[in-house]
GUKEMAR-160361 format. One line per field, with one value per residue (C-alpha): residue in one letter; x, y, z. Coordinates in pm, 1 decimal, always signed. Example, Ala and Ser with C-alpha at 12.3 -4.5 7.8 and 13.67 -1.06 7.14 Angstrom:
2
r (a / s)
xx (+1230.0 / +1367.0)
yy (-450.0 / -106.0)
zz (+780.0 / +714.0)
END
This chain:
582
r (x / x / x / x / x / x / x / x / x / x / x / x / x / x / x / x / x / x / x / x / x / x / x / x / x / x / x / x / x / x / x / x / x / x / x / x / x / x / x / x / x / x / x / x / x / x / x / x / x / x / x / x / x / x / x / x / x / x / x / x / x / x / x / x / x / x / x / x / x / x / x / x / x / x / x / x / x / x / x / x / x / x / x / x / x / x / x / x / x / x / x / x / x / x / x / x / x / x / x / x / x / x / x / x / x / x / x / x / x / x / x / x / x / x / x / x / x / x / x / x / x / x / x / x / x / x / x / x / x / x / x / x / x / x / x / x / x / x / x / x / x / x / x / x / x / x / x / x / x / x / x / x / x / x / x / x / x / x / x / x / x / x / x / x / x / x / x / x / x / x / x / x / x / x / x / x / x / x / x / x / x / x / x / x / x / x / x / x / x / x / x / x / x / x / x / x / x / x / x / x / x / x / x / x / x / x / x / x / x / x / x / x / x / x / x / x / x / x / x / x / x / x / x / x / x / x / x / x / x / x / x / x / x / x / x / x / x / x / x / x / x / x / x / x / x / x / x / x / x / x / x / x / x / x / x / x / x / x / x / x / x / x / x / x / x / x / x / x / x / x / x / x / x / x / x / x / x / x / x / x / x / x / x / x / x / x / x / x / x / x / x / x / x / x / x / x / x / x / x / x / x / x / x / x / x / x / x / x / x / x / x / x / x / x / x / x / x / x / x / x / x / x / x / x / x / x / x / x / x / x / x / x / x / x / x / x / x / x / x / x / x / x / x / x / x / x / x / x / x / x / x / x / x / x / x / x / x / x / x / x / x / x / x / x / x / x / x / x / x / x / x / x / x / x / x / x / x / x / x / x / x / x / x / x / x / x / x / x / x / x / x / x / x / x / x / x / x / x / x / x / x / x / x / x / x / x / x / x / x / x / x / x / x / x / x / x / x / x / x / x / x / x / x / x / x / x / x / x / x / x / x / x / x / x / x / x / x / x / x / x / x / x / x / x / x / x / x / x / x / x / x / x / x / x / x / x / x / x / x / x / x / x / x / x / x / x / x / x / x / x / x / x / x / x / x / x / x / x / x / x / x / x / x / x / x / x / x / x / x / x / x / x / x / x / x / x / x / x / x / x / x / x / x / x / x / x / x / x / x / x / x / x / x / x / x / x / x / x / x / x / x / x / x / x / x / x / x / x / x / x / x / x / x / x / x / x / x / x / x / x / x / x / x / x / x / x / x / x / x / x / x / x / x / x / x / x / x / x / x / x / x / x / x / x / x / x / x / x / x / x / x / x / x / x / x / x / x / x / x / x / x / x)
xx (+9077.6 / +8849.5 / +8541.3 / +8627.9 / +8668.6 / +8328.7 / +8170.7 / +8299.5 / +8168.8 / +7843.7 / +7837.2 / +7950.4 / +7677.3 / +7413.7 / +7504.4 / +7522.2 / +7212.9 / +7295.4 / +7291.7 / +7051.2 / +6738.8 / +6881.9 / +6915.6 / +6579.2 / +6452.9 / +6695.1 / +6560.3 / +6221.9 / +6165.2 / +5853.9 / +5756.2 / +6040.3 / +6087.1 / +5831.0 / +5940.7 / +6309.3 / +6240.7 / +6047.2 / +6311.4 / +6607.6 / +6433.2 / +6480.8 / +6221.1 / +6004.1 / +6005.9 / +5906.5 / +5617.5 / +5510.0 / +5522.6 / +5323.5 / +5050.2 / +5014.3 / +4987.6 / +4734.1 / +4520.7 / +4541.0 / +4452.6 / +4123.7 / +4047.3 / +4096.2 / +3886.1 / +3597.2 / +3594.8 / +3609.7 / +3311.5 / +3149.9 / +3203.9 / +3070.0 / +2754.0 / +2704.0 / +2718.0 / +2496.6 / +2226.6 / +2269.3 / +2229.7 / +1928.3 / +1768.6 / +1836.7 / +1664.1 / +1352.2 / +1362.8 / +1425.2 / +1124.4 / +899.5 / +618.6 / +423.2 / +134.8 / +257.0 / +324.3 / -68.2 / -246.4 / -311.8 / -165.9 / +83.0 / +313.1 / +667.5 / +769.7 / +1124.4 / +1336.9 / +1477.1 / +1281.2 / +948.2 / +816.4 / +569.1 / +625.3 / +399.6 / +545.3 / +542.8 / +721.3 / +994.2 / +1053.2 / +1049.7 / +1264.8 / +1528.4 / +1714.4 / +1769.0 / +1909.0 / +2128.2 / +2263.3 / +2311.0 / +2513.7 / +2714.5 / +2795.1 / +2914.2 / +3123.5 / +3299.3 / +3377.8 / +3519.1 / +3720.0 / +3879.1 / +3976.4 / +4130.6 / +4324.0 / +4468.1 / +4614.5 / +4729.9 / +4900.3 / +5093.3 / +5174.7 / +5301.7 / +5520.2 / +5777.2 / +5952.8 / +6031.9 / +5657.7 / +5494.3 / +5117.3 / +5119.1 / +5159.9 / +4847.5 / +4497.3 / +4369.0 / +4168.8 / +4163.1 / +4224.9 / +4565.3 / +4709.2 / +4608.3 / +4868.9 / +5170.5 / +5381.1 / +5617.1 / +5357.2 / +5287.2 / +5097.8 / +4840.4 / +4765.0 / +4735.1 / +4504.2 / +4274.3 / +4237.8 / +4196.8 / +3915.9 / +3739.2 / +3764.4 / +3641.5 / +3346.0 / +3259.6 / +3301.7 / +3179.2 / +2986.7 / +2750.0 / +2565.7 / +2443.8 / +2381.4 / +2150.3 / +1984.9 / +1942.2 / +1802.3 / +1558.2 / +1444.1 / +1412.7 / +1202.2 / +960.1 / +913.0 / +627.2 / +437.1 / +457.6 / +473.0 / +674.8 / +686.9 / +860.3 / +1081.1 / +1198.4 / +1192.3 / +1309.2 / +1509.1 / +1689.3 / +1756.7 / +1941.8 / +2094.1 / +2255.7 / +2352.6 / +2514.0 / +2701.0 / +2826.1 / +2914.3 / +3109.3 / +3289.6 / +3384.7 / +3489.2 / +3706.3 / +3867.2 / +3956.5 / +4114.3 / +4313.4 / +4418.4 / +4571.4 / +4724.7 / +4893.0 / +5031.6 / +5192.0 / +5336.3 / +5491.9 / +5656.5 / +5774.1 / +5911.7 / +6002.5 / +5965.8 / +5764.3 / +5640.6 / +5468.8 / +5244.0 / +5154.1 / +5071.4 / +4877.8 / +4694.2 / +4588.0 / +4488.3 / +4290.0 / +4110.9 / +4043.9 / +3904.1 / +3662.9 / +3543.0 / +3491.5 / +3301.8 / +3098.0 / +3009.8 / +2889.8 / +2680.1 / +2509.7 / +2446.3 / +2316.3 / +2095.0 / +1950.8 / +1893.0 / +1724.1 / +1561.2 / +1520.4 / +1437.3 / +1156.7 / +974.5 / +1038.7 / +1027.3 / +786.5 / +767.9 / +1132.6 / +1020.6 / +1320.8 / +1152.9 / +894.8 / +538.6 / +306.2 / +303.3 / +1.1 / -168.1 / -433.5 / -425.3 / -705.0 / -739.1 / -1013.5 / -981.6 / -939.4 / -1301.7 / -1401.8 / -1154.9 / -1313.3 / -1656.3 / -1521.2 / -1307.9 / -1585.2 / -1726.2 / -2038.0 / -2154.3 / -2341.3 / -2251.4 / -2609.9 / -2567.7 / -2219.0 / -2368.1 / -2636.8 / -2385.3 / -2173.4 / -2459.8 / -2598.1 / -2246.3 / -2157.9 / -1848.5 / -1628.8 / -1362.1 / -987.3 / -950.3 / -724.7 / -837.6 / -589.0 / -334.5 / -108.3 / -123.7 / -8.4 / +98.5 / +20.4 / -45.7 / -356.5 / -502.3 / -738.1 / -730.7 / -1038.5 / -1104.8 / -1478.1 / -1623.6 / -1291.1 / -1270.1 / -1032.8 / -1174.0 / -919.9 / -671.1 / -457.7 / -487.0 / -358.4 / -237.9 / -328.1 / -384.1 / -697.6 / -793.5 / -1046.6 / -1034.3 / -1334.3 / -1415.1 / -1786.4 / -1927.6 / -1596.9 / -1583.2 / -1372.6 / -1408.5 / -1061.5 / -813.2 / -840.2 / -697.4 / -544.5 / -619.9 / -684.9 / -1019.3 / -1113.7 / -1345.2 / -1345.5 / -1643.4 / -1767.2 / -2112.9 / -2286.6 / -1942.7 / -1942.0 / -1762.4 / -1915.9 / -1686.0 / -1410.3 / -1149.1 / -1168.1 / -1016.6 / -866.3 / -956.7 / -1002.1 / -1326.6 / -1391.7 / -1648.4 / -1656.4 / -1955.8 / -2099.8 / -2446.4 / -2620.5 / -2265.4 / -2290.0 / -2107.2 / -2274.5 / -2038.3 / -1774.3 / -1520.5 / -1510.1 / -1354.5 / -1186.0 / -1270.9 / -1328.2 / -1633.6 / -1671.1 / -1915.0 / -1936.6 / -2250.0 / -2404.9 / -2761.1 / -2923.3 / -2612.8 / -2653.1 / -2455.5 / -2622.1 / -2389.2 / -2124.1 / -1887.0 / -1869.9 / -1707.2 / -1501.9 / -1591.0 / -1617.9 / -1960.1 / -1936.9 / -2155.6 / -2212.4 / -2533.4 / -2710.9 / -3065.1 / -3236.9 / -2911.7 / -3004.8 / -2848.8 / -2968.3 / -2725.0 / -2480.4 / -2239.5 / -2180.6 / -2008.4 / -1783.3 / -1881.2 / -1884.3 / -2047.8 / -2403.5 / -2531.1 / -2412.2 / -2484.2 / -2812.8 / -2994.9 / -3360.6 / -3489.8 / -3240.6 / -3401.3 / -3318.5 / -3499.4 / -3593.1 / -3332.8 / -3074.3 / -2834.3 / -2511.6 / -2326.3 / -2084.8 / -1709.6 / -1575.4 / -1264.2 / -943.6 / -729.4 / -413.6 / -395.6 / -510.4 / -281.8 / +8.8 / -106.7 / +150.1 / -104.3 / -349.2 / -183.2 / -174.2 / -534.2 / -636.5 / -450.3 / -622.2 / -959.5 / -911.6 / -864.2 / -1176.7 / -1402.6 / -1277.0 / -1442.7 / -1789.4 / -2048.0 / -2417.8 / -2513.3 / -2341.4 / -2503.9 / -2858.9 / -2813.3 / -2700.3 / -2949.2 / -3230.5 / -3073.2 / -3148.2 / -3483.8 / -3581.4 / -3468.2 / -3573.9 / -3876.7 / -3992.9 / -4188.1 / -3907.2 / -3641.5 / -3880.6 / -3900.1 / -3535.4 / -3483.6 / -3734.2 / -3561.4 / -3221.9 / -3369.9 / -3478.8 / -3152.5 / -2957.1 / -3055.7 / -2738.3 / -2838.1 / -3196.6 / -3076.5 / -2836.3 / -3106.7 / -3356.7 / -3072.1 / -3049.3 / -3405.4 / -3414.5 / -3708.2 / -3877.7 / -4174.5 / -4452.6 / -4429.1 / -4792.2 / -4906.6 / -4599.6 / -4652.3 / -4377.5 / -4334.9 / -4221.5 / -3961.6 / -3876.2 / -4247.2 / -4265.7 / -3963.8 / -4067.1 / -4409.3 / -4263.2 / -4045.1 / -4313.4 / -4490.8 / -4222.1 / -3902.9 / -4008.1 / -3689.4 / -3498.0 / -3750.4 / -3753.7 / -3364.9 / -3431.8 / -3398.2 / -3693.7 / -3522.9 / -3543.8 / -3912.6 / -4027.9)
yy (+14405.7 / +14500.2 / +14479.3 / +14127.5 / +14033.3 / +14186.0 / +13998.6 / +13663.9 / +13727.9 / +13799.5 / +13489.5 / +13263.7 / +13398.5 / +13352.0 / +12985.8 / +12931.5 / +12824.4 / +13012.7 / +13344.2 / +13280.6 / +13355.1 / +13715.0 / +13773.9 / +13668.0 / +13933.5 / +14187.2 / +14152.9 / +14087.2 / +13780.8 / +13677.1 / +13430.0 / +13209.7 / +13244.3 / +12987.7 / +12721.5 / +12803.2 / +12784.0 / +12455.7 / +12302.9 / +12381.2 / +12290.2 / +11969.8 / +11705.9 / +11725.2 / +12098.8 / +12103.1 / +11854.0 / +12098.5 / +12394.8 / +12236.9 / +12113.5 / +12444.0 / +12590.3 / +12326.8 / +12395.6 / +12787.8 / +12725.8 / +12523.6 / +12788.1 / +13072.2 / +12881.3 / +12839.9 / +13194.9 / +13329.6 / +13105.8 / +13206.2 / +13576.7 / +13534.6 / +13360.9 / +13629.4 / +13904.5 / +13738.5 / +13689.0 / +14067.4 / +14150.8 / +13926.2 / +14084.7 / +14443.8 / +14355.2 / +14268.5 / +14561.3 / +14817.1 / +14639.6 / +14665.3 / +14942.7 / +15162.0 / +14997.8 / +14675.3 / +14811.9 / +14945.5 / +14633.6 / +14383.3 / +14038.8 / +14158.5 / +13915.2 / +13927.2 / +13711.2 / +13590.5 / +13628.5 / +13301.6 / +13095.4 / +13210.4 / +13140.8 / +13405.9 / +13501.7 / +13743.0 / +14075.5 / +14099.7 / +13781.4 / +13874.2 / +14213.8 / +14033.7 / +13730.2 / +13873.9 / +14083.4 / +13768.5 / +13575.6 / +13841.2 / +13881.1 / +13504.4 / +13486.0 / +13785.1 / +13627.4 / +13297.7 / +13485.3 / +13706.5 / +13391.4 / +13215.6 / +13522.7 / +13551.8 / +13183.9 / +13230.3 / +13526.9 / +13353.7 / +13083.8 / +13346.0 / +13540.6 / +13241.7 / +13180.2 / +13522.0 / +13543.8 / +13356.0 / +13583.1 / +13298.1 / +13239.2 / +13433.9 / +13508.6 / +13509.3 / +13130.0 / +13096.7 / +13052.4 / +13393.1 / +13550.8 / +13948.4 / +13912.6 / +13712.6 / +14006.4 / +14244.5 / +14076.1 / +14145.6 / +14430.9 / +14450.1 / +14582.7 / +14945.7 / +15145.9 / +15278.5 / +14907.4 / +14772.9 / +15053.9 / +15007.4 / +14624.2 / +14678.9 / +14950.5 / +14707.0 / +14415.9 / +14641.2 / +14758.2 / +14397.3 / +14246.9 / +14527.7 / +14795.0 / +14620.4 / +14394.7 / +14684.6 / +14921.3 / +14656.4 / +14629.4 / +14996.0 / +15014.3 / +14742.1 / +14913.5 / +15247.8 / +15104.2 / +14947.9 / +15280.5 / +15385.9 / +15098.2 / +15278.8 / +14944.8 / +15073.1 / +14688.5 / +14596.8 / +14881.3 / +14937.6 / +14577.0 / +14392.6 / +14637.8 / +14851.2 / +14580.7 / +14375.6 / +14685.3 / +14773.7 / +14397.9 / +14392.9 / +14706.1 / +14571.9 / +14261.0 / +14422.9 / +14660.5 / +14360.7 / +14151.0 / +14454.5 / +14495.7 / +14133.1 / +14148.2 / +14460.6 / +14291.0 / +13998.4 / +14239.9 / +14443.0 / +14138.6 / +14025.6 / +14369.0 / +14388.9 / +14078.2 / +14124.6 / +14475.1 / +14455.7 / +14823.4 / +14975.1 / +15288.2 / +15074.4 / +14923.4 / +15261.4 / +15360.4 / +15057.3 / +15102.8 / +15439.1 / +15347.7 / +15056.3 / +15275.6 / +15552.8 / +15302.3 / +15169.0 / +15518.9 / +15629.6 / +15319.2 / +15330.6 / +15692.3 / +15622.8 / +15324.7 / +15526.8 / +15821.0 / +15648.9 / +15414.7 / +15735.0 / +15946.0 / +15666.6 / +15447.2 / +15567.7 / +15940.7 / +15892.9 / +15672.9 / +15869.8 / +16223.2 / +16198.2 / +16567.2 / +16586.1 / +16442.6 / +16242.7 / +15962.3 / +15933.4 / +15832.8 / +15653.3 / +15805.4 / +15653.0 / +15939.1 / +15829.5 / +15459.2 / +15211.6 / +15020.4 / +14769.2 / +14405.7 / +14186.8 / +14089.1 / +14462.4 / +14600.2 / +14466.0 / +14577.9 / +14928.7 / +14966.5 / +14848.8 / +15173.5 / +14976.4 / +14944.6 / +15225.8 / +15328.3 / +15212.9 / +14881.4 / +14842.1 / +14911.3 / +14635.3 / +14381.0 / +14453.1 / +14420.5 / +14102.4 / +13937.3 / +14091.2 / +14248.2 / +14421.8 / +14694.5 / +14659.1 / +14560.6 / +14847.8 / +14813.6 / +14954.3 / +15065.9 / +15370.3 / +15595.5 / +15924.5 / +16176.7 / +15940.5 / +16091.2 / +15900.1 / +16190.8 / +16086.8 / +15713.3 / +15484.5 / +15301.3 / +15204.4 / +15048.4 / +15010.8 / +14951.3 / +15206.5 / +15134.8 / +15243.0 / +15364.4 / +15659.9 / +15891.7 / +16204.5 / +16448.7 / +16219.2 / +16374.4 / +16230.0 / +16504.4 / +16400.5 / +16042.2 / +15808.8 / +15685.7 / +15602.2 / +15372.3 / +15361.5 / +15289.6 / +15570.6 / +15536.0 / +15665.0 / +15947.7 / +16187.4 / +16515.8 / +16744.7 / +16530.1 / +16708.0 / +16571.8 / +16827.5 / +16732.0 / +16373.4 / +16139.5 / +16034.8 / +15963.0 / +15713.7 / +15671.6 / +15568.5 / +15825.2 / +15747.1 / +15904.8 / +15993.2 / +16248.5 / +16530.0 / +16799.2 / +17055.4 / +16846.6 / +17008.8 / +16907.1 / +17175.0 / +17054.9 / +16713.5 / +16503.5 / +16378.7 / +16296.3 / +16081.8 / +16014.6 / +15887.2 / +16138.1 / +16067.3 / +16171.5 / +16267.6 / +16544.3 / +16822.2 / +17062.4 / +17351.8 / +17146.0 / +17344.9 / +17245.4 / +17502.8 / +17415.5 / +17066.3 / +16866.8 / +16738.7 / +16667.5 / +16394.7 / +16350.3 / +16225.6 / +16467.7 / +16355.9 / +16464.4 / +16572.7 / +16829.2 / +17135.1 / +17373.1 / +17596.3 / +17453.7 / +17665.6 / +17567.3 / +17864.6 / +17766.2 / +17426.7 / +17242.3 / +17083.5 / +17031.1 / +16718.6 / +16684.5 / +16550.7 / +16780.8 / +16651.4 / +16751.4 / +16872.3 / +17112.5 / +17442.6 / +17688.1 / +17934.4 / +17760.7 / +17993.6 / +18027.6 / +17951.9 / +18273.4 / +18149.7 / +17784.2 / +17620.4 / +17508.9 / +17436.8 / +17123.4 / +17059.7 / +16874.3 / +16846.4 / +16812.5 / +17141.9 / +17275.1 / +17012.0 / +17237.1 / +17250.8 / +17559.0 / +17449.2 / +17420.5 / +17087.1 / +17102.1 / +16988.2 / +17270.4 / +17181.2 / +16838.4 / +16943.3 / +17205.0 / +16947.8 / +16754.4 / +16859.7 / +16866.8 / +17084.0 / +17281.0 / +17621.0 / +17592.0 / +17487.0 / +17779.7 / +18044.0 / +17853.4 / +17870.7 / +18242.7 / +18272.2 / +18055.6 / +18280.0 / +18586.2 / +18381.5 / +18572.9 / +18543.3 / +18787.5 / +18536.7 / +18249.2 / +18389.3 / +18459.3 / +18114.1 / +17940.9 / +18178.9 / +18049.2 / +17704.0 / +17749.9 / +17922.3 / +17670.4 / +17341.1 / +17197.6 / +16836.4 / +16826.7 / +16986.0 / +16741.6 / +16450.8 / +16612.0 / +16659.6 / +16271.8 / +16158.0 / +16327.0 / +16214.7 / +15860.6 / +15864.8 / +15973.1 / +15640.4 / +15313.1 / +15333.0 / +15669.8 / +15532.5 / +15210.4 / +15430.8 / +15677.1 / +15392.2 / +15246.8 / +15575.4 / +15499.3 / +15864.8 / +15955.7 / +16293.6 / +16451.7 / +16688.1 / +17011.9 / +17079.7 / +16761.9 / +16607.6 / +16271.0 / +16073.4 / +16072.7 / +15747.3 / +15876.4 / +15551.0 / +15475.3 / +15824.9 / +15767.6 / +15425.2 / +15533.0 / +15830.2 / +15586.4 / +15354.1 / +15634.0 / +15854.3 / +15631.8 / +15245.4 / +15187.9 / +15272.4 / +15112.3 / +14785.5 / +14747.1 / +14773.2 / +14460.3 / +14324.4 / +14436.9 / +14803.1 / +14766.4 / +14627.7)
zz (-20786.2 / -20504.0 / -20705.9 / -20819.3 / -20431.3 / -20361.5 / -20643.6 / -20536.0 / -20191.1 / -20346.1 / -20554.8 / -20271.7 / -20036.8 / -20285.8 / -20324.5 / -19959.3 / -19811.7 / -19473.4 / -19653.3 / -19925.3 / -19749.6 / -19658.4 / -20039.3 / -20098.9 / -19840.0 / -19956.4 / -20321.0 / -20202.4 / -20430.1 / -20263.2 / -20516.7 / -20416.3 / -20036.5 / -19936.4 / -20167.9 / -20054.8 / -19700.3 / -19711.0 / -19950.9 / -19707.4 / -19375.3 / -19184.5 / -19299.9 / -18946.3 / -18971.0 / -19334.1 / -19261.6 / -18965.9 / -19184.7 / -19468.3 / -19201.2 / -19066.4 / -19413.8 / -19507.8 / -19202.8 / -19286.9 / -19648.6 / -19525.1 / -19267.0 / -19532.1 / -19779.9 / -19526.5 / -19423.0 / -19777.1 / -19871.9 / -19533.3 / -19624.1 / -19971.1 / -19850.3 / -19569.8 / -19827.3 / -20060.3 / -19796.5 / -19710.3 / -20068.3 / -20086.5 / -19790.0 / -19923.9 / -20251.1 / -20060.7 / -19833.0 / -20122.5 / -20300.3 / -19990.6 / -20096.9 / -19877.3 / -20008.2 / -19864.5 / -19547.3 / -19536.6 / -19651.4 / -19374.6 / -19422.1 / -19691.9 / -19822.8 / -19966.2 / -20281.2 / -20208.0 / -20527.9 / -20665.3 / -20418.3 / -20553.1 / -20206.0 / -20005.9 / -19638.9 / -19449.3 / -19445.1 / -19063.8 / -19015.9 / -19245.0 / -19078.3 / -18729.8 / -18811.9 / -19063.7 / -18792.3 / -18589.8 / -18885.6 / -18984.6 / -18637.3 / -18595.5 / -18953.8 / -18845.1 / -18518.7 / -18680.0 / -18937.2 / -18691.3 / -18465.0 / -18754.6 / -18855.4 / -18496.8 / -18474.4 / -18831.2 / -18711.0 / -18415.0 / -18655.0 / -18904.1 / -18661.8 / -18531.3 / -18891.1 / -18931.2 / -18634.4 / -18818.3 / -19048.1 / -19308.5 / -19355.3 / -19636.6 / -19671.5 / -20059.1 / -20033.2 / -19855.9 / -20014.2 / -20146.3 / -19874.0 / -19788.4 / -19436.3 / -19500.5 / -19687.3 / -19427.7 / -19203.2 / -19446.4 / -19353.2 / -19660.5 / -19900.3 / -19928.8 / -19664.6 / -19919.5 / -20045.8 / -19695.5 / -19582.7 / -19869.1 / -19821.9 / -19443.6 / -19522.2 / -19745.8 / -19494.9 / -19225.8 / -19440.3 / -19539.2 / -19197.7 / -18955.9 / -19144.6 / -19414.7 / -19175.0 / -18929.9 / -19238.2 / -19375.1 / -19024.9 / -19014.8 / -19368.6 / -19290.3 / -18956.8 / -19147.9 / -19425.9 / -19184.8 / -18984.6 / -19179.3 / -19040.6 / -18711.5 / -18488.0 / -18168.7 / -18057.0 / -18358.1 / -18439.2 / -18061.4 / -17925.2 / -18255.6 / -18485.6 / -18241.3 / -18016.4 / -18316.2 / -18445.9 / -18092.3 / -18043.2 / -18405.8 / -18332.0 / -18005.3 / -18170.3 / -18430.1 / -18178.6 / -17964.2 / -18261.9 / -18372.2 / -18036.6 / -18022.0 / -18375.1 / -18293.6 / -17969.4 / -18166.5 / -18435.2 / -18131.6 / -17996.4 / -18321.4 / -18381.8 / -18037.6 / -18094.5 / -18423.4 / -18390.6 / -18010.9 / -17975.2 / -17698.0 / -17884.9 / -18142.5 / -17859.0 / -17745.2 / -18097.1 / -18172.1 / -17846.7 / -17947.2 / -18294.6 / -18128.1 / -17909.4 / -18182.2 / -18414.2 / -18158.4 / -18030.1 / -18382.1 / -18465.2 / -18171.0 / -18228.3 / -18559.4 / -18430.1 / -18174.3 / -18387.8 / -18690.3 / -18470.9 / -18273.2 / -18598.2 / -18820.1 / -18576.8 / -18211.1 / -18275.3 / -18515.6 / -18267.5 / -17963.3 / -18130.9 / -18420.3 / -18436.3 / -18576.5 / -18890.0 / -18935.6 / -19131.7 / -19390.6 / -19321.5 / -19552.8 / -19894.8 / -20093.4 / -20264.9 / -20511.2 / -20387.8 / -20426.4 / -20114.6 / -20172.9 / -20092.8 / -20405.2 / -20431.3 / -20447.6 / -20676.5 / -21001.2 / -20886.1 / -20815.1 / -21137.2 / -21368.7 / -21532.7 / -21642.3 / -21265.9 / -21113.6 / -20752.4 / -20668.4 / -20828.8 / -20666.5 / -20310.1 / -20387.1 / -20485.2 / -20197.5 / -19968.2 / -20102.9 / -20096.5 / -19761.5 / -19902.7 / -19661.2 / -19693.7 / -19531.6 / -19182.8 / -19030.0 / -18677.5 / -18420.5 / -18694.1 / -18659.8 / -18951.1 / -18789.6 / -19058.2 / -19343.5 / -19676.9 / -19816.8 / -20022.2 / -20316.1 / -20183.5 / -20178.0 / -19844.5 / -19909.1 / -19613.7 / -19443.0 / -19059.5 / -18892.1 / -18546.9 / -18280.9 / -18547.5 / -18488.5 / -18790.1 / -18607.9 / -18860.7 / -19148.2 / -19482.0 / -19625.0 / -19865.3 / -20135.4 / -20007.3 / -20034.4 / -19687.2 / -19763.5 / -19512.0 / -19329.4 / -18939.0 / -18809.8 / -18430.5 / -18417.8 / -18330.2 / -18611.6 / -18420.9 / -18680.9 / -18967.9 / -19326.2 / -19429.4 / -19683.3 / -19952.8 / -19820.9 / -19891.5 / -19530.6 / -19653.8 / -19394.6 / -19199.2 / -18852.2 / -18648.3 / -18303.4 / -18016.8 / -18287.2 / -18172.9 / -18441.2 / -18259.6 / -18478.5 / -18787.5 / -19118.2 / -19299.2 / -19550.1 / -19820.2 / -19656.4 / -19753.6 / -19406.3 / -19504.0 / -19258.1 / -19096.8 / -18744.4 / -18507.5 / -18198.8 / -17901.5 / -18156.5 / -18043.9 / -18303.3 / -18089.9 / -18294.4 / -18616.9 / -18934.6 / -19108.5 / -19382.4 / -19645.7 / -19502.3 / -19587.2 / -19249.9 / -19388.9 / -19177.9 / -18972.8 / -18620.1 / -18398.8 / -18068.8 / -17788.4 / -18013.2 / -17887.0 / -18136.9 / -17901.2 / -18117.6 / -18420.9 / -18733.9 / -18922.9 / -19164.1 / -19475.6 / -19334.3 / -19427.9 / -19123.3 / -19263.0 / -19114.3 / -18844.3 / -18508.8 / -18251.9 / -17925.1 / -17629.3 / -17878.8 / -17708.7 / -17904.0 / -17687.6 / -17864.0 / -18209.1 / -18483.2 / -18862.3 / -18743.5 / -18895.0 / -19231.1 / -19208.1 / -19330.3 / -19024.7 / -19133.4 / -19041.4 / -18748.5 / -18448.0 / -18080.3 / -17748.7 / -17585.9 / -17332.8 / -17432.6 / -17611.3 / -17387.7 / -17338.9 / -17077.6 / -17138.6 / -17078.0 / -17292.3 / -17128.7 / -17253.6 / -17061.8 / -17228.2 / -17557.4 / -17607.1 / -17558.0 / -17880.6 / -18153.6 / -18451.3 / -18285.9 / -18016.2 / -18205.8 / -18307.7 / -17957.0 / -17827.6 / -18027.1 / -17957.7 / -17571.7 / -17595.4 / -17814.0 / -17562.2 / -17274.7 / -17453.4 / -17512.8 / -17323.2 / -17269.7 / -17576.7 / -17793.8 / -17643.3 / -17674.9 / -18027.6 / -18120.4 / -17913.9 / -18096.5 / -18406.7 / -18325.3 / -18180.8 / -18493.6 / -18720.9 / -18498.5 / -18686.9 / -18661.0 / -18996.5 / -19172.9 / -19002.1 / -19155.3 / -19485.5 / -19542.8 / -19437.2 / -19664.9 / -19970.3 / -19853.0 / -19824.5 / -20198.0 / -20339.6 / -20233.7 / -20072.6 / -19855.3 / -19707.7 / -19661.4 / -19453.5 / -19247.3 / -19152.7 / -19054.7 / -18846.6 / -18646.7 / -18498.4 / -18396.2 / -18159.2 / -18208.1 / -18068.7 / -18204.6 / -18044.1 / -18021.5 / -17883.7 / -17747.8 / -17891.9 / -18042.7 / -18414.7 / -18587.8 / -18805.6 / -18972.1 / -19068.8 / -19219.7 / -19425.7 / -19549.1 / -19627.3 / -19822.4 / -20038.7 / -20116.2 / -20330.0 / -20425.4 / -20488.3 / -20533.0 / -20715.3 / -20392.9 / -20168.1 / -20354.7 / -20273.0 / -19890.1 / -19707.5 / -19498.0 / -19192.5 / -19290.6 / -19382.7 / -19058.8)
END
């Protein structure tokens, strides 16, 4: 009897619209709640509910499409960034071919403008999300309104509280990743990929700036959304402990996100620029690359063209190598690469690896401190006033190279070929010239205090004006020892030079005097001129003045070389331009 009465009460309450809504909530029949509420509500209230829902649906649809577009843009940018090679970063005026659009844009413009575009799109996305959230929380404050009835949008579902905690947590995590983490992550990856270009201006003033701005934008947006959420929760549950809990969660999220933002920016972007010795980023890795302009590539790769013929064609057509003036190639790996006739004037090549590279005819009036230049081809290269302190030049080919005023303090020149090189006023303090070949080298005013290896070096046919050898020390040890790539070597060199005495000086000076011979100097240069027209032209351009030791009259070195070529190597002589024959 009692059970029958209970069932009648349940039946009556189910049929009564006053209580029916509570049964829906009790049984959690979400599918029917919204339809029931709208059906049972007064007409004016029903219209209001439907108009609010319609506005929310439009807002959700717009925000969903906006998010999809933004993620597509980020994916598009990421594809381009990943496809950017170190070769493109090195070649001047490189372009990037945009997928789908098939348009080409300059690489530098892409890496400068893209962070700004991403930031503006991200700002627009988060602003629209915030305004949508305000509408959504107004809707959700009514316990009879259900988010399942709204247009499908991930943010709508994160506001529902009847769902399980695990599902809610998973959806919130996905939302946070899409809205707050992916954008700065792409910006960091873009900045990191561009780092080997070594442009402090672009990396610090563009990339780091927009990474920081985007993190700040994400943190502020996150804070505003959490504030809306806290207000909603406080009103819905009306319990003070919840407010304190949600405030704590809000602060914890922002603190953790801010810490992640600062740490990732510091490690991946800022530290490599300010502290390159930490090696937190990769430098250019281009082992074995052929870095010639397009018009020179076919000429170089054609096996039927000899080196001599190649140079003749280049000279005739005035073909030049890459223009790399002022670029930063610190610690770059360019081993076995070809940079024929490239222009590295004022470039920074400190610590660069150029082992076995072909730099024939290159302009290297650059900073090469601590560079690895073993077995490199620097034939007829221009190295005027180049900074080569602590550089390694074992077995390097420096025939007829222009080294006037070059700083070779502490450089290793084991077995280096310096035949016909112009070393006037070069600084060889502490340099190691063991087994180096200096035949026909011009050594006027060269600084050679505490240099070593002259006993085993080939010195016959060297030339310098009497009493111009410089045995004074003018090395700025205190500053040199601060240079990371050479500080150990310079530290040892300083101690060696402190022990340099007059006995050692007299012995080296005696070696130089014994091998100083104007006739032998000219002979070596004549033979070099007949080896290659490029060597001949470079020596003639040096226009070195020497004097007969007996009569003290000037000897015209160029005239002697041209006269010898006319008789002994007419094939080379005929290729000389009229300018050089004068």
